C-alpha positions, 0 to 999 in steps of 0.5 A: 612079209619080212619084219621084226615082230614084238610083244609088249606088255602094259606099262612098257615104253618105246621110242620109235623115230622120236615118238614116245609111246607107252602101252596100256595093254598087251600087244603084238605087232610087226615093224615091216619097214626100217625104224629106229627104236628103243624100248623097255630098259633101253630107254634112258630118261633125261633125269637119269643122265646123272654122269658123263657115261649116262649123258653120252647114252642119252645123246646116243639114244636121241641120235639113234631113235630120236627125230630125224632132224635131231641126229646131227646135233645129238651126234655132235654132242656125243663127240663133245662128251666123248672128248671130255670123257677121254680127257678125264678117264684113266680107264683103258676099258672106258677109252676102248669103249669110247673109241668104239662108240666114236667109230659107230657114230662116224659110220652111222652105226648108232645101234652098235654105239648105243650098245657100247654106251650101255656097257660104258654106263655099267662100267662107270656105275661100277667104278663110281659104285652107283646102284642102277 
């Protein structure tokens, strides 16, 4: 049977289709159908969304791995954050990532947009000299 096998460890966290999970024991499992999930260091808690790039990442996380009904509203918030960020930044690297993220959202490729947003967070953190 095709699918994606994962091994998780105690205290690992995962969000699957909007359901937040925390593991208490080591486990191996396989997704045998299509699911949207983030886990481990990919998960951003709302309290960690302290700047524009991080807020964008959090909204993309919600659009990608959140509840199905949440996707449209989260996508709209992403577009608003992208607009605000593009107006405020002079960084060509940030503008390029924002353009890629917007395209990912528009084409429904939320995972690629989420990966790009992760790069944007690292970029903004380095520019602002913020430690992770």
